C-alpha positions as a Markdown table, in Angstrom:
| # | Residue | x | y | z |
|---|---|---|---|---|
| 1 | Met | -108.7 | -59.6 | -0.8 |
| 2 | Asn | -108.7 | -56.2 | 0.8 |
| 3 | Leu | -106.9 | -57.5 | 3.8 |
| 4 | Val | -104.3 | -59.5 | 1.9 |
| 5 | Gln | -102.7 | -56.6 | 0.0 |
| 6 | Pro | -102.0 | -54.5 | 3.1 |
| 7 | Ala | -100.6 | -57.5 | 4.9 |
| 8 | Leu | -98.2 | -58.2 | 2.0 |
| 9 | Arg | -97.0 | -54.6 | 2.0 |
| 10 | Leu | -96.4 | -54.7 | 5.7 |
| 11 | Leu | -94.3 | -57.9 | 5.3 |
| 12 | Cys | -92.2 | -56.3 | 2.6 |
| 13 | Leu | -91.5 | -53.2 | 4.7 |
| 14 | Ala | -90.6 | -55.3 | 7.7 |
| 15 | Trp | -88.1 | -57.2 | 5.5 |
| 16 | Leu | -86.5 | -54.2 | 3.9 |
| 17 | Trp | -86.2 | -52.0 | 7.1 |
| 18 | Pro | -83.2 | -53.9 | 8.7 |
| 19 | Val | -81.2 | -53.7 | 5.4 |
| 20 | Ala | -81.8 | -49.9 | 5.1 |
| 21 | Leu | -80.8 | -49.5 | 8.8 |
| 22 | Leu | -77.5 | -51.4 | 8.3 |
| 23 | Lys | -76.5 | -49.2 | 5.2 |
| 24 | Gly | -77.3 | -46.0 | 7.1 |
| 25 | Asn | -75.1 | -47.1 | 10.0 |
| 26 | Ser | -72.1 | -48.1 | 7.8 |
| 27 | Asn | -71.9 | -44.8 | 5.7 |
| 28 | Pro | -71.4 | -42.3 | 8.7 |
| 29 | Asn | -68.7 | -44.5 | 10.2 |
| 30 | His | -66.8 | -44.7 | 6.9 |
| 31 | Arg | -67.0 | -40.9 | 6.4 |
| 32 | Arg | -65.9 | -40.2 | 9.9 |
| 33 | Asn | -62.9 | -42.4 | 9.5 |
| 34 | Lys | -61.9 | -40.7 | 6.3 |
| 35 | Asp | -62.1 | -37.3 | 8.0 |
| 36 | Val | -60.0 | -38.4 | 10.8 |
| 37 | Tyr | -57.4 | -39.9 | 8.5 |
| 38 | Leu | -57.0 | -36.7 | 6.5 |
| 39 | Gly | -56.9 | -34.6 | 9.7 |
| 40 | Glu | -54.0 | -36.6 | 11.2 |
| 41 | Asn | -51.9 | -36.3 | 8.0 |
| 42 | Thr | -52.5 | -32.5 | 7.6 |
| 43 | Arg | -52.6 | -31.5 | 11.3 |
| 44 | His | -48.9 | -30.9 | 11.4 |
| 45 | Lys | -48.9 | -28.6 | 8.4 |
| 46 | Tyr | -52.1 | -26.6 | 8.9 |
| 47 | Gly | -52.7 | -27.1 | 12.6 |
| 48 | Gly | -56.1 | -28.8 | 12.2 |
| 49 | Arg | -58.4 | -31.0 | 10.2 |
| 50 | Ile | -59.4 | -30.0 | 6.7 |
| 51 | Asp | -62.2 | -31.3 | 4.6 |
| 52 | Phe | -61.7 | -33.8 | 1.8 |
| 53 | Lys | -62.6 | -31.3 | -0.9 |
| 54 | Met | -59.9 | -28.8 | 0.3 |
| 55 | Lys | -57.2 | -31.4 | -0.1 |
| 56 | Lys | -57.9 | -31.6 | -3.9 |
| 57 | Ser | -57.1 | -27.8 | -4.3 |
| 58 | Asp | -53.6 | -26.4 | -4.6 |
| 59 | Ser | -52.7 | -25.2 | -1.1 |
| 60 | Thr | -49.7 | -23.1 | -2.3 |
| 61 | Lys | -51.8 | -21.2 | -4.7 |
| 62 | Ser | -54.5 | -20.6 | -2.1 |
| 63 | Leu | -52.0 | -19.3 | 0.4 |
| 64 | Leu | -50.4 | -17.0 | -2.3 |
| 65 | Ile | -53.8 | -15.6 | -3.1 |
| 66 | Lys | -54.4 | -14.9 | 0.5 |
| 67 | Ser | -51.0 | -13.1 | 0.8 |
| 68 | Glu | -51.9 | -10.9 | -2.2 |
| 69 | Gln | -55.2 | -10.1 | -0.7 |
| 70 | Leu | -53.5 | -9.3 | 2.6 |
| 71 | Leu | -51.1 | -6.9 | 0.9 |
| 72 | Arg | -53.9 | -5.5 | -1.3 |
| 73 | Ile | -51.8 | -5.9 | -4.5 |
| 74 | Glu | -54.8 | -5.7 | -6.8 |
| 75 | Asp | -55.9 | -2.5 | -5.3 |
| 76 | His | -52.9 | -0.4 | -6.3 |
| 77 | Asp | -50.9 | 0.4 | -9.4 |
| 78 | Phe | -47.4 | -0.8 | -8.7 |
| 79 | Ala | -46.1 | 0.5 | -12.0 |
| 80 | Met | -45.5 | 3.9 | -10.2 |
| 81 | Arg | -43.1 | 4.4 | -7.3 |
| 82 | Pro | -44.4 | 5.0 | -3.8 |
| 83 | Gly | -45.4 | 8.5 | -3.1 |
| 84 | Phe | -45.7 | 9.4 | -6.8 |
| 85 | Gly | -45.9 | 13.1 | -7.3 |
| 86 | Gly | -44.3 | 13.9 | -3.9 |
| 87 | Ser | -40.7 | 14.1 | -2.7 |
| 88 | Ala | -38.1 | 11.6 | -3.6 |
| 89 | Ile | -38.4 | 8.2 | -2.0 |
| 90 | Pro | -35.3 | 7.3 | 0.0 |
| 91 | Val | -33.8 | 3.9 | -0.8 |
| 92 | Gly | -31.1 | 2.6 | 1.5 |
| 93 | Ile | -28.4 | 0.2 | 0.2 |
| 94 | Asp | -26.5 | -2.4 | 2.1 |
| 95 | Val | -23.9 | -4.6 | 0.4 |
| 96 | Gln | -22.0 | -7.7 | 1.5 |
| 97 | Val | -19.2 | -8.8 | -0.8 |
| 98 | Glu | -19.0 | -12.5 | -0.9 |
| 99 | Ser | -15.9 | -12.9 | -3.2 |
| 100 | Ile | -13.8 | -11.2 | -5.9 |
| 101 | Asp | -13.7 | -14.0 | -8.5 |
| 102 | Ser | -11.2 | -12.6 | -11.0 |
| 103 | Ile | -9.2 | -9.6 | -12.0 |
| 104 | Ser | -8.1 | -9.4 | -15.6 |
| 105 | Glu | -5.3 | -7.0 | -16.6 |
| 106 | Val | -5.8 | -7.8 | -20.3 |
| 107 | Asn | -9.5 | -6.9 | -20.3 |
| 108 | Met | -9.1 | -4.3 | -17.5 |
| 109 | Asp | -12.1 | -5.6 | -15.5 |
| 110 | Phe | -13.0 | -7.5 | -12.4 |
| 111 | Thr | -15.7 | -10.0 | -11.4 |
| 112 | Met | -17.4 | -9.8 | -8.0 |
| 113 | Thr | -20.2 | -11.7 | -6.3 |
| 114 | Leu | -22.2 | -9.8 | -3.7 |
| 115 | Tyr | -25.5 | -9.6 | -1.8 |
| 116 | Leu | -27.3 | -6.4 | -2.7 |
| 117 | Arg | -30.0 | -5.3 | -0.2 |
| 118 | His | -32.5 | -2.5 | -0.6 |
| 119 | Tyr | -34.5 | -0.8 | 2.1 |
| 120 | Trp | -37.5 | 1.5 | 1.5 |
| 121 | Gln | -41.1 | 2.0 | 2.7 |
| 122 | Asp | -44.2 | 1.5 | 0.6 |
| 123 | Asp | -47.4 | 2.3 | 2.5 |
| 124 | Arg | -49.4 | 0.4 | -0.1 |
| 125 | Leu | -48.0 | -2.9 | 1.2 |
| 126 | Ala | -48.8 | -2.2 | 4.9 |
| 127 | Phe | -51.0 | -4.9 | 6.5 |
| 128 | Pro | -52.6 | -5.5 | 9.9 |
| 129 | Ser | -50.7 | -7.9 | 12.2 |
| 130 | Ser | -51.5 | -8.8 | 15.8 |
| 131 | Asn | -47.9 | -10.0 | 16.6 |
| 132 | Asn | -46.1 | -7.3 | 14.5 |
| 133 | Lys | -44.1 | -9.9 | 12.5 |
| 134 | Ser | -42.9 | -9.6 | 9.0 |
| 135 | Arg | -43.7 | -11.8 | 6.0 |
| 136 | Thr | -41.1 | -13.2 | 3.7 |
| 137 | Phe | -41.6 | -14.0 | 0.0 |
| 138 | Asp | -39.6 | -15.1 | -2.9 |
| 139 | Ala | -39.2 | -14.0 | -6.5 |
| 140 | Arg | -42.8 | -14.8 | -7.5 |
| 141 | Leu | -44.2 | -11.8 | -5.5 |
| 142 | Val | -41.4 | -9.5 | -6.4 |
| 143 | Lys | -42.6 | -9.3 | -10.0 |
| 144 | Lys | -46.0 | -7.9 | -8.9 |
| 145 | Ile | -44.8 | -5.0 | -6.8 |
| 146 | Trp | -42.6 | -1.9 | -7.3 |
| 147 | Val | -38.8 | -2.4 | -6.6 |
| 148 | Pro | -36.0 | 0.0 | -7.2 |
| 149 | Asp | -34.3 | -0.2 | -10.6 |
| 150 | Val | -30.7 | -0.2 | -9.4 |
| 151 | Phe | -28.1 | -1.1 | -12.0 |
| 152 | Phe | -24.3 | -1.3 | -12.1 |
| 153 | Val | -22.6 | 1.5 | -14.1 |
| 154 | His | -19.8 | 0.3 | -16.4 |
| 155 | Ser | -21.0 | -3.3 | -16.1 |
| 156 | Lys | -20.0 | -5.7 | -18.8 |
| 157 | Arg | -21.9 | -8.8 | -17.7 |
| 158 | Ser | -24.1 | -9.5 | -14.7 |
| 159 | Phe | -26.6 | -12.1 | -13.6 |
| 160 | Ile | -28.8 | -13.1 | -10.7 |
| 161 | His | -28.1 | -16.6 | -9.3 |
| 162 | Asp | -31.0 | -19.0 | -10.0 |
| 163 | Thr | -29.9 | -22.3 | -8.4 |
| 164 | Thr | -32.0 | -23.9 | -7.3 |
| 165 | Met | -34.4 | -21.0 | -7.3 |
| 166 | Glu | -33.8 | -17.4 | -8.0 |
| 167 | Asn | -31.7 | -16.0 | -5.1 |
| 168 | Ile | -34.2 | -13.2 | -4.4 |
| 169 | Met | -35.8 | -12.5 | -1.0 |
| 170 | Leu | -38.6 | -10.0 | -0.2 |
| 171 | Arg | -39.5 | -9.2 | 3.4 |
| 172 | Val | -42.5 | -7.0 | 4.2 |
| 173 | Phe | -43.1 | -5.5 | 7.6 |
| 174 | Pro | -46.6 | -4.5 | 8.9 |
| 175 | Asp | -45.8 | -0.8 | 8.7 |
| 176 | Gly | -44.8 | -1.0 | 5.0 |
| 177 | Asn | -41.0 | -1.2 | 5.4 |
| 178 | Ile | -39.5 | -3.5 | 2.8 |
| 179 | Leu | -36.2 | -5.4 | 2.6 |
| 180 | Tyr | -35.3 | -6.6 | -0.9 |
| 181 | Ser | -32.2 | -8.8 | -1.2 |
| 182 | Val | -30.7 | -10.3 | -4.3 |
| 183 | Arg | -27.4 | -12.3 | -4.9 |
| 184 | Ile | -25.6 | -11.0 | -8.0 |
| 185 | Thr | -22.4 | -11.7 | -9.9 |
| 186 | Val | -21.2 | -8.7 | -11.9 |
| 187 | Thr | -18.2 | -8.1 | -14.2 |
| 188 | Ala | -17.4 | -4.4 | -14.3 |
| 189 | Leu | -14.8 | -2.1 | -15.9 |
| 190 | Cys | -11.7 | -1.0 | -13.8 |
| 191 | Ser | -9.5 | 1.6 | -15.4 |
| 192 | Met | -6.1 | 0.4 | -14.4 |
| 193 | Asp | -2.8 | 2.3 | -14.6 |
| 194 | Phe | 0.1 | 0.0 | -15.4 |
| 195 | Ser | 2.9 | 2.6 | -15.4 |
| 196 | Arg | 4.3 | 1.0 | -12.2 |
| 197 | Phe | 3.5 | -2.6 | -13.1 |
| 198 | Pro | 4.2 | -5.1 | -11.4 |
| 199 | Leu | 4.9 | -2.8 | -8.4 |
| 200 | Asp | 1.5 | -1.1 | -8.9 |
| 201 | Thr | -1.5 | -0.4 | -6.7 |
| 202 | Gln | -5.0 | -0.4 | -8.4 |
| 203 | Asn | -8.0 | 1.5 | -7.3 |
| 204 | Cys | -11.2 | -0.1 | -8.6 |
| 205 | Ser | -14.9 | 0.7 | -7.9 |
| 206 | Leu | -18.3 | -0.8 | -8.5 |
| 207 | Glu | -20.9 | 1.9 | -9.1 |
| 208 | Leu | -24.7 | 1.7 | -8.3 |
| 209 | Glu | -27.3 | 4.0 | -9.7 |
| 210 | Ser | -31.0 | 4.1 | -10.6 |
| 211 | Tyr | -31.7 | 3.8 | -14.3 |
| 212 | Ala | -35.1 | 5.5 | -14.6 |
| 213 | Tyr | -35.5 | 7.7 | -11.5 |
| 214 | Asn | -33.3 | 10.8 | -11.0 |
| 215 | Glu | -32.7 | 12.5 | -7.8 |
| 216 | Asn | -36.1 | 14.2 | -7.8 |
| 217 | Asp | -37.8 | 10.7 | -7.7 |
| 218 | Leu | -35.4 | 8.4 | -5.9 |
| 219 | Met | -32.6 | 9.1 | -3.4 |
| 220 | Leu | -30.0 | 6.3 | -3.0 |
| 221 | Tyr | -27.9 | 6.4 | 0.2 |
| 222 | Trp | -25.9 | 4.0 | 2.3 |
| 223 | Lys | -28.1 | 2.4 | 4.9 |
| 224 | Asn | -25.6 | 2.3 | 7.8 |
| 225 | Gly | -22.9 | 4.8 | 6.5 |
| 226 | Asn | -19.4 | 3.2 | 6.4 |
| 227 | Asp | -20.7 | 0.1 | 8.0 |
| 228 | Ser | -23.0 | -0.6 | 5.0 |
| 229 | Leu | -20.2 | -2.3 | 3.2 |
| 230 | Arg | -19.2 | -5.7 | 4.7 |
| 231 | Thr | -16.9 | -8.3 | 3.3 |
| 232 | Asp | -16.1 | -11.9 | 3.9 |
| 233 | Glu | -12.5 | -13.1 | 4.2 |
| 234 | Ile | -11.3 | -12.6 | 0.6 |
| 235 | Ala | -8.0 | -14.1 | -0.6 |
| 236 | Leu | -6.6 | -13.4 | -4.1 |
| 237 | Ser | -3.7 | -15.0 | -5.9 |
| 238 | Gln | -2.0 | -11.9 | -7.2 |
| 239 | Phe | -3.4 | -9.1 | -5.1 |
| 240 | Phe | -3.7 | -8.0 | -1.5 |
| 241 | Ile | -6.8 | -6.1 | -0.6 |
| 242 | Glu | -5.7 | -3.1 | 1.3 |
| 243 | Glu | -9.0 | -1.3 | 1.8 |
| 244 | Phe | -12.8 | -1.5 | 1.2 |
| 245 | His | -14.8 | 1.6 | 1.7 |
| 246 | Pro | -18.1 | 3.1 | 0.3 |
| 247 | Ser | -18.6 | 6.6 | -1.0 |
| 248 | Tyr | -21.4 | 8.7 | -2.5 |
| 249 | Gly | -21.7 | 11.1 | -5.5 |
| 250 | Leu | -23.8 | 12.5 | -8.2 |
| 251 | Ala | -23.8 | 11.7 | -11.9 |
| 252 | Phe | -25.1 | 14.1 | -14.6 |
| 253 | Tyr | -26.7 | 13.2 | -17.9 |
| 254 | Ser | -27.5 | 16.0 | -20.3 |
| 255 | Ser | -30.8 | 14.6 | -21.4 |
| 256 | Thr | -32.2 | 13.3 | -18.0 |
| 257 | Gly | -30.5 | 15.2 | -15.3 |
| 258 | Trp | -28.8 | 14.4 | -12.0 |
| 259 | Tyr | -28.7 | 10.9 | -10.5 |
| 260 | Asn | -27.6 | 9.6 | -7.1 |
| 261 | Arg | -24.6 | 7.2 | -7.4 |
| 262 | Leu | -23.1 | 4.9 | -4.8 |
| 263 | Tyr | -19.5 | 3.6 | -5.0 |
| 264 | Ile | -17.9 | 0.5 | -3.7 |
| 265 | Asn | -14.2 | 1.3 | -3.7 |
| 266 | Phe | -11.5 | -1.2 | -3.0 |
| 267 | Ile | -7.7 | -0.8 | -3.3 |
| 268 | Leu | -5.6 | -3.7 | -4.6 |
| 269 | Arg | -1.9 | -4.0 | -4.1 |
| 270 | Arg | -0.1 | -6.6 | -6.3 |
| 271 | His | 2.0 | -9.3 | -4.8 |
| 272 | Ile | 5.6 | -8.9 | -6.2 |
| 273 | Phe | 6.9 | -12.4 | -5.3 |
| 274 | Phe | 5.3 | -14.1 | -8.3 |
| 275 | Phe | 6.9 | -11.6 | -10.7 |
| 276 | Met | 10.3 | -11.9 | -8.9 |
| 277 | Leu | 10.3 | -15.6 | -9.6 |
| 278 | Gln | 8.9 | -15.5 | -13.1 |
| 279 | Thr | 10.5 | -12.3 | -14.5 |
| 280 | Tyr | 13.1 | -10.5 | -12.4 |
| 281 | Phe | 15.3 | -13.4 | -11.1 |
| 282 | Pro | 15.5 | -15.1 | -14.6 |
| 283 | Thr | 16.4 | -11.7 | -16.1 |
| 284 | Met | 19.2 | -11.1 | -13.5 |
| 285 | Leu | 20.6 | -14.5 | -14.2 |
| 286 | Met | 20.7 | -14.0 | -17.9 |
| 287 | Val | 22.5 | -10.7 | -17.5 |
| 288 | Met | 25.1 | -12.3 | -15.2 |
| 289 | Leu | 25.4 | -15.2 | -17.5 |
| 290 | Ser | 26.4 | -12.9 | -20.3 |
| 291 | Trp | 29.3 | -11.7 | -18.2 |
| 292 | Val | 30.9 | -15.2 | -18.2 |
| 293 | Ser | 32.1 | -14.4 | -21.8 |
| 294 | Phe | 34.5 | -11.8 | -20.3 |
| 295 | Trp | 36.5 | -14.7 | -18.7 |
| 296 | Ile | 36.5 | -16.9 | -21.8 |
| 297 | Asp | 39.5 | -16.6 | -24.0 |
| 298 | Arg | 39.1 | -14.0 | -26.8 |
| 299 | Arg | 40.2 | -16.5 | -29.5 |
| 300 | Ala | 37.4 | -19.0 | -28.5 |
| 301 | Val | 35.0 | -17.5 | -31.0 |
| 302 | Pro | 32.4 | -20.3 | -31.0 |
| 303 | Ala | 32.1 | -20.4 | -27.2 |
| 304 | Arg | 31.7 | -16.6 | -26.8 |
| 305 | Val | 29.4 | -16.1 | -29.8 |
| 306 | Ser | 27.1 | -19.0 | -28.8 |
| 307 | Leu | 26.9 | -17.8 | -25.2 |
| 308 | Gly | 26.0 | -14.2 | -26.3 |
| 309 | Ile | 23.4 | -15.3 | -28.8 |
| 310 | Thr | 21.8 | -17.7 | -26.2 |
| 311 | Thr | 21.4 | -14.9 | -23.6 |
| 312 | Val | 20.0 | -12.5 | -26.2 |
| 313 | Leu | 17.4 | -15.0 | -27.4 |
| 314 | Thr | 16.4 | -15.9 | -23.8 |
| 315 | Met | 15.9 | -12.2 | -23.0 |
| 316 | Ser | 13.7 | -11.8 | -26.1 |
| 317 | Thr | 11.6 | -14.8 | -24.9 |
| 318 | Ile | 11.1 | -13.3 | -21.5 |
| 319 | Ile | 10.1 | -9.9 | -22.9 |
| 320 | Thr | 7.6 | -11.6 | -25.3 |
| 321 | Gly | 6.0 | -13.6 | -22.5 |
| 322 | Val | 5.5 | -10.6 | -20.3 |
| 323 | Ser | 4.0 | -8.5 | -23.1 |
| 324 | Ala | 1.6 | -11.3 | -24.1 |
| 325 | Ser | -0.1 | -11.2 | -20.6 |
| 326 | Met | -0.5 | -7.5 | -20.5 |
| 327 | Pro | -2.8 | -5.1 | -22.3 |
| 328 | Gln | -1.4 | -3.1 | -25.3 |
| 329 | Val | -1.0 | 0.2 | -23.6 |
| 330 | Ser | 0.7 | 3.2 | -25.2 |
| 331 | Tyr | 3.0 | 4.0 | -22.3 |
| 332 | Val | 6.1 | 2.4 | -20.8 |
| 333 | Lys | 5.6 | 0.1 | -17.8 |
| 334 | Ala | 8.1 | -0.4 | -15.0 |
| 335 | Val | 8.7 | -4.0 | -16.0 |
| 336 | Asp | 9.4 | -2.8 | -19.5 |
| 337 | Ile | 12.1 | -0.5 | -18.3 |
| 338 | Tyr | 13.8 | -3.3 | -16.3 |
| 339 | Leu | 13.6 | -5.9 | -19.1 |
| 340 | Trp | 14.8 | -3.6 | -21.9 |
| 341 | Ala | 17.7 | -2.3 | -19.7 |
| 342 | Ser | 18.7 | -5.8 | -19.0 |
| 343 | Phe | 18.4 | -6.7 | -22.6 |
| 344 | Leu | 20.7 | -3.7 | -23.3 |
| 345 | Phe | 23.4 | -5.1 | -21.0 |
| 346 | Val | 23.2 | -8.5 | -22.6 |
| 347 | Phe | 23.4 | -6.9 | -26.1 |
| 348 | Leu | 26.4 | -4.8 | -25.1 |
| 349 | Ser | 28.2 | -7.9 | -23.9 |
| 350 | Val | 27.9 | -9.3 | -27.4 |
| 351 | Ile | 29.0 | -6.0 | -28.9 |
| 352 | Glu | 31.9 | -6.0 | -26.5 |
| 353 | Tyr | 33.2 | -9.3 | -27.9 |
| 354 | Ala | 32.7 | -8.1 | -31.4 |
| 355 | Ala | 34.9 | -5.1 | -30.6 |
| 356 | Val | 37.5 | -7.4 | -28.9 |
| 357 | Asn | 37.6 | -9.8 | -31.9 |
| 358 | Tyr | 37.9 | -6.9 | -34.4 |
| 359 | Phe | 40.7 | -5.2 | -32.6 |
| 360 | Thr | 42.6 | -8.5 | -32.1 |
| 361 | Thr | 42.3 | -9.1 | -35.9 |
| 362 | Val | 43.5 | -5.6 | -36.7 |
| 363 | Glu | 46.4 | -6.0 | -34.3 |
| 364 | Glu | 47.5 | -9.3 | -35.8 |
| 365 | Met | 47.3 | -7.9 | -39.3 |
| 366 | Lys | 49.5 | -5.0 | -38.4 |
| 367 | Lys | 52.1 | -7.3 | -36.8 |
| 368 | Leu | 52.0 | -9.5 | -39.9 |
| 369 | Gln | 52.7 | -6.5 | -42.1 |
| 370 | Lys | 55.6 | -5.4 | -39.9 |
| 371 | Gly | 57.0 | -8.9 | -39.9 |
| 372 | Lys | 56.8 | -9.4 | -36.1 |
| 373 | Val | 54.9 | -12.6 | -36.4 |
| 374 | Thr | 56.8 | -15.5 | -38.1 |
| 375 | Val | 55.2 | -18.3 | -40.0 |
| 376 | Ser | 56.1 | -20.8 | -37.3 |
| 377 | Tyr | 54.2 | -18.7 | -34.7 |
| 378 | Asp | 52.9 | -20.8 | -31.8 |
| 379 | Ala | 49.9 | -19.2 | -30.1 |
| 380 | Thr | 50.2 | -21.3 | -27.0 |
| 381 | Gln | 53.5 | -19.5 | -26.2 |
| 382 | Ala | 51.7 | -16.1 | -26.1 |
| 383 | Met | 49.5 | -16.7 | -23.1 |
| 384 | Ala | 49.7 | -13.9 | -20.6 |
| 385 | Tyr | 49.3 | -14.2 | -16.9 |
| 386 | Asp | 45.7 | -12.9 | -17.0 |
| 387 | Gly | 44.4 | -15.7 | -19.2 |
| 388 | Cys | 44.5 | -13.8 | -22.5 |
| 389 | Phe | 46.8 | -14.0 | -25.4 |
| 390 | His | 49.4 | -11.3 | -26.1 |
| 391 | Asp | 51.3 | -11.4 | -29.3 |
| 392 | Asp | 53.8 | -8.8 | -28.4 |
| 393 | Ile | 55.1 | -10.4 | -25.2 |
| 394 | Asp | 58.2 | -12.6 | -25.4 |
| 395 | Val | 57.8 | -15.4 | -22.9 |
| 396 | Ser | 61.3 | -16.8 | -23.4 |
| 397 | Pro | 63.2 | -17.6 | -20.2 |
| 398 | Phe | 65.3 | -14.8 | -18.8 |
| 399 | Pro | 69.0 | -15.4 | -18.1 |
| 400 | Glu | 69.8 | -16.1 | -14.5 |
| 401 | Leu | 71.6 | -13.3 | -12.7 |
| 402 | Pro | 73.9 | -13.9 | -9.8 |
| 403 | Thr | 72.4 | -12.8 | -6.6 |
| 404 | Thr | 75.4 | -11.0 | -5.2 |
| 405 | Pro | 75.1 | -7.8 | -3.3 |
| 406 | Ser | 77.0 | -5.9 | -6.0 |
| 407 | Thr | 74.6 | -7.0 | -8.6 |
| 408 | Met | 71.6 | -6.1 | -6.4 |
| 409 | Gln | 72.9 | -2.6 | -5.9 |
| 410 | Thr | 73.9 | -1.9 | -9.5 |
| 411 | Ile | 71.6 | 0.2 | -11.4 |
| 412 | Pro | 71.4 | -0.1 | -15.2 |
| 413 | Pro | 72.4 | 3.0 | -17.1 |
| 414 | Arg | 69.5 | 5.3 | -18.0 |
| 415 | Ala | 68.8 | 6.1 | -21.6 |
| 416 | Ser | 69.7 | 9.5 | -22.7 |
| 417 | Ser | 66.7 | 11.8 | -22.4 |
| 418 | Thr | 66.1 | 15.4 | -22.7 |
| 419 | Glu | 63.8 | 15.5 | -19.7 |
| 420 | Pro | 65.4 | 16.9 | -16.5 |
| 421 | Pro | 65.8 | 14.5 | -13.7 |
| 422 | Pro | 62.9 | 14.6 | -11.1 |
| 423 | Thr | 63.6 | 16.6 | -8.0 |
| 424 | Glu | 63.1 | 15.1 | -4.6 |
| 425 | Gly | 59.5 | 15.1 | -3.3 |
| 426 | Thr | 57.9 | 15.0 | -6.8 |
| 427 | Arg | 56.2 | 12.2 | -8.7 |
| 428 | Leu | 56.2 | 11.5 | -12.4 |
| 429 | Trp | 52.8 | 11.9 | -14.2 |
| 430 | Arg | 52.7 | 11.0 | -17.8 |
| 431 | Lys | 49.8 | 12.8 | -19.4 |
| 432 | Arg | 48.1 | 10.9 | -22.2 |
| 433 | Ser | 45.3 | 12.2 | -24.4 |
| 434 | Val | 42.1 | 10.3 | -24.9 |
| 435 | Arg | 43.0 | 9.4 | -28.4 |
| 436 | His | 46.3 | 8.0 | -27.2 |
| 437 | Asn | 44.4 | 5.9 | -24.6 |
| 438 | Ile | 42.0 | 4.6 | -27.2 |
| 439 | Arg | 44.9 | 3.7 | -29.5 |
| 440 | Phe | 46.6 | 2.0 | -26.6 |
| 441 | Ile | 43.5 | -0.1 | -25.8 |
| 442 | Met | 43.0 | -0.9 | -29.5 |
| 443 | Ser | 46.6 | -2.2 | -29.7 |
| 444 | Asn | 46.0 | -4.2 | -26.5 |
| 445 | Ser | 42.5 | -5.6 | -27.0 |
| 446 | Tyr | 42.8 | -8.0 | -24.1 |
| 447 | Met | 42.3 | -5.0 | -21.8 |
| 448 | Ile | 38.8 | -4.5 | -23.0 |
| 449 | Asp | 37.8 | -7.8 | -21.3 |
| 450 | Ser | 39.6 | -6.8 | -18.2 |
| 451 | Tyr | 37.7 | -3.5 | -17.9 |
| 452 | Ser | 34.4 | -5.1 | -18.8 |
| 453 | Arg | 34.7 | -7.5 | -15.9 |
| 454 | Ile | 34.4 | -4.5 | -13.6 |
| 455 | Leu | 32.4 | -2.0 | -15.5 |
| 456 | Phe | 29.4 | -4.2 | -16.4 |
| 457 | Pro | 28.6 | -5.5 | -12.9 |
| 458 | Val | 29.1 | -2.1 | -11.4 |
| 459 | Ala | 26.8 | -0.5 | -13.9 |
| 460 | Tyr | 24.1 | -3.1 | -13.6 |
| 461 | Leu | 24.2 | -2.9 | -9.8 |
| 462 | Leu | 23.8 | 0.9 | -10.0 |
| 463 | Phe | 20.9 | 0.5 | -12.3 |
| 464 | Asn | 19.2 | -1.9 | -9.9 |
| 465 | Ile | 19.6 | 0.4 | -7.0 |
| 466 | Ile | 18.1 | 3.3 | -8.9 |
| 467 | Tyr | 15.2 | 1.2 | -10.2 |
| 468 | Trp | 14.1 | -0.3 | -6.9 |
| 469 | Cys | 14.5 | 3.0 | -5.1 |
| 470 | Ile | 12.1 | 4.6 | -7.6 |
| 471 | Tyr | 9.4 | 1.9 | -8.0 |
| 472 | Ser | 9.4 | 0.1 | -4.7 |
């Protein structure tokens, strides 16, 4: 019995040993294959094989923690500026204007999209580097370090673009120099002067300033002087950009002191062709259309009245349309002078016909009282050669005279007069007073139209010459 039990144990061990050997050989091969599989899929991203447990962790988070440890962010208080307690930290500014989106005369503002770049040095972010290469980060790291608090003075609305991520870039160099770039769209105030509108030139500026740090703590300056302001090719519908230039100044606040301020100045000159088509040419045509009434017969009351009222209402519509697109300023604009002067010419043409009609009526009443106009008066026989009616002209045919030399040389007898005969070499000048001339024109109202045909165009032409010489 003592020999049987050890023999059974040996038989059991001999039977179980090959099974255990097969299991041990299969597990290492399987593990090695898994390691190789993971290594091949991650070799391109990390440059080598990683362990299975490392794949389960968040690689982005682990790399960000390593960057924060490299920059020693947890070791410093970034709520304070670099060099706190010492001299002012210089912060260079570089701006690239992408576009000027809109310019509003009614709101007196403009909208601009630009790339705003800051340059400064923070020794707290210096890190060792064997190849002296910088590291670039996005907005997640910007929130954990100190950045300049630059804002736009006189800004109405502004925002940082966030599609698809916030358009913020932070680049840190090994020596602690930092480049901070952000893409911003800002709507700012522009104090415009419309006294010469639409022949005006506007000077607008975008102002940058630190909100919390005065000149003792932070010094803003243009990084590359006049070359710090760069622009893309900008095309505007109503303006032509004559000049873009940066400038520098100081701003004083009674409670906080002096602050450095940077200016982005740009000069805009308005395109006049749009307003020539929409305002000036229609106004000129309406004024010239009002002169047509001077060639219409003075007795055609419906034609002349309707033409005058139409031109007056059209001028009122043009003035209203221009005023609706402009701010309510308390001074007179150049376009207002032109429109209201043209409206005055149109209005005077209506008044001119009112005077002609009135004097014609008075003249006819006087002739009726004197009995010069009979009941069987035919107005068609009183047509003068200039196209107007004359009641005091007899258009009956003259008797034919023989064309003999004796009759051609005969001179009709002169009426007796107390005036001495004119001497040789002198001319007769009949002096008439102003009152007599007015009475003569009133008694011959058709002459008012004749004079208006010349006076109105000459006066309007003279007004245009003076206007364009002053404002162009």
